C-alpha positions in Angstrom: -0.3 0.0 -0.3 1.6 3.4 -1.1 0.2 6.7 0.9 1.2 9.9 -0.4 0.5 12.4 2.3 4.0 11.8 3.7 4.5 15.7 5.1 6.1 17.9 8.4 4.6 21.2 9.1 3.0 22.1 5.8 6.0 20.4 3.9 5.5 18.6 0.6 7.4 15.1 0.0 10.2 16.8 -1.3 11.1 19.0 1.2 10.5 16.6 3.6 13.3 14.3 2.0 15.8 17.5 0.9 15.2 18.7 4.9 16.6 15.3 5.2 19.2 15.5 4.2 20.1 18.9 5.0 20.1 17.8 8.5 22.0 15.0 7.9 24.6 17.6 5.6 24.5 19.2 9.2 24.9 16.4 10.9 28.2 16.0 9.7 29.2 18.8 9.1 29.5 19.5 13.1 32.1 17.3 13.1 34.9 18.9 11.4 34.8 21.3 8.2 34.7 18.8 4.7 33.9 18.8 0.5 31.4 17.5 -1.1 32.9 14.6 -2.0 34.2 13.5 1.4 30.3 14.5 2.6 28.6 12.5 1.0 31.3 8.9 2.3 30.5 10.2 5.3 27.7 9.8 5.5 27.1 6.3 3.4 29.9 4.9 6.0 28.0 6.3 8.9 24.6 4.8 7.6 27.0 1.5 7.0 26.3 1.9 3.1 22.3 2.1 3.5 22.1 6.0 2.9 23.8 6.8 -0.4 23.7 10.9 -1.5 23.9 10.9 -5.7 26.0 14.4 -6.1 22.7 15.3 -7.4 21.7 16.1 -4.9 24.1 16.9 -2.6 25.2 20.2 -4.0 21.9 21.4 -4.6 21.6 20.5 -0.6 25.5 22.3 0.1 24.2 25.6 -2.3 20.1 25.7 0.1 22.4 25.4 3.5 25.3 28.1 1.7 22.1 30.5 0.9 20.4 30.4 4.0 24.1 31.0 5.5 24.0 28.2 7.0 27.4 26.4 6.1 30.2 28.6 4.3 32.6 28.0 2.1 36.2 28.5 0.7 38.4 26.9 -1.7 41.5 24.9 -0.1 44.2 22.8 -1.4 43.0 19.5 -0.7 45.2 16.3 0.6 45.3 15.6 -3.7 46.9 18.7 -3.6 44.2 20.4 -6.3 41.9 22.5 -5.0 38.3 21.6 -3.1 35.4 23.4 -2.1 35.9 22.5 1.9 32.1 23.2 3.6 32.3 24.8 7.0 29.0 24.9 9.4 28.6 28.1 10.3 26.6 29.3 14.0 23.0 29.6 12.6 24.1 25.9 10.5 24.9 24.9 14.1 21.9 26.4 15.9 19.6 24.6 12.4 20.9 21.8 13.8 20.1 21.2 17.6 16.9 22.6 16.0 16.3 19.7 13.4 17.4 17.0 15.5 15.1 17.7 18.4 12.2 17.6 15.2 13.3 14.6 13.7 13.9 12.9 17.1 10.3 13.6 18.2 8.8 12.6 15.1 10.8 9.8 14.6 9.7 8.8 18.2 5.9 8.8 16.5 6.4 6.9 14.0 8.0 4.4 16.1 4.9 4.7 17.8 2.3 3.5 14.9 4.8 1.2 13.3 4.7 -0.7 17.1 0.5 -0.7 17.6 -0.8 -0.8 14.5 
């Protein structure tokens, strides 16, 4: 059975999915600055290869977060001696991470209740 009503606080499914990716990116950057490929690999690693972030989703998310001043980016010379755009969490990003994490914990607890009692 497919139910096409998954929304959160008036957000569409696409907003919910992009919001989830934004949360994961913010969480990874909370541990320290990283370039895009490293962010994607870290999400994959932490999720034990359950979550895979494609470049076509990651870079729009990073630009969205940058536009909202939740992350900042600068070009740096990486380990490969080539320039790489490195992203860092801002103070506003840290606050947003805390807010979104609390929201996610609440929503996932509610989903778990439904799954366990339905």
